[in-house]
Residue, then its C-alpha position, 0 to 999 in steps of 0.5 A: m500500500i502506498g501513501i505513507s503519512d508525511d509525518e512518519f518520515m525522518r525529515g530534518d531540513v531536507p526537501m521531501t516529496k509530499q504524500e499526495v505527490r508520492i502517490l501520483t508519482i508511484a501510480k504514474a511509474n506503474i511499479k511492479s514487484t519485479d522492477v528495478v527502480i532508481d530514485i534520483g535526488a532521493g532527498t529523505g528517501s520518501l519516494s524510495i521507501e514507497a517504491a521499495r515496498i512494491s518493487r524488487q530493488v531500489f537505488a537511491i541516488e543522493k549527493n547531500p550527506v545530511a540527506i544520506e543519513l536521513i535515507e539510512q534512518n528511514v530505510e531502517k524505520f520502514n524495514t526496506p533493506n531492498i534499497i541501495i543508497i548511492n552517495a553521488e551527484a547524478p548522473n554519476g553512479l547511474e552507469a553501473i546499474k543495469n536492467v532498470d525498469v523505472v527511474l524517478i527524478g525528484g532532483s537533478g542539481g542542474n544536470l537534467i540533460k546529462i541525467l536523461e542521456t545516461v538514463n536513456r542508455i540504461i533503462k529497458t524498452g518499456g521502462r518508465i521515467v517519472l520526473n517531479c518538476i518544481t520549476i517551469q525551466t526544469t519542466a521545459a527542459a524535460l519536455d524539450w528533451f523528450k520531444t527530440h527523442s522519438n523513442y519515448d511517449y510522454e505526458a505531463i500533468q500539473v498538480q496543485i495540492n491544498r490542505l485544509h487547516q483549522i483556524g479557530q472555527y474555520d477551515m482554510a486552504k494552505a497550498l503546497n507548491p504546484i508540481y509538474i509530473v512528467t511521465a515517459i515510456k521508452k518505446 
């Protein structure tokens, strides 16, 4: 089952994909029990944990040492030993991973094109790439890349999550950052 509550994760000050976006991301990735998954820019490991609960193997790629510690804590807390943590700045660390079915990209550190070029070499035909883009520039770069690579079918959605918070006797919407979710399937 997917959709772990945000407050269950060890987080600190490291960015984390929120529950509702994780649910959509995992659904778009269509992860199967036999899949090998890569989570690039893993942050706290929240997407890695969700993916590990339904896949065979997850590689969590993260460059931030504080985030690496949080991923380790979350892996232990959620008992997901099928996660291998790689301390690297993508695309470094990707070439050694073979037979990849799904790639989740939550953070690219400005290396999105290099990451996509590397992922293109290691992902299987029929493999899925799901990007969570916070900025218009990242979204545009991803869409431009897929437009010039005819071996992918792709789609993009924009989601805006609002959570109601009680203020006195009223419930008021508090918006989370809008996210573009770009999903591509290798033909």
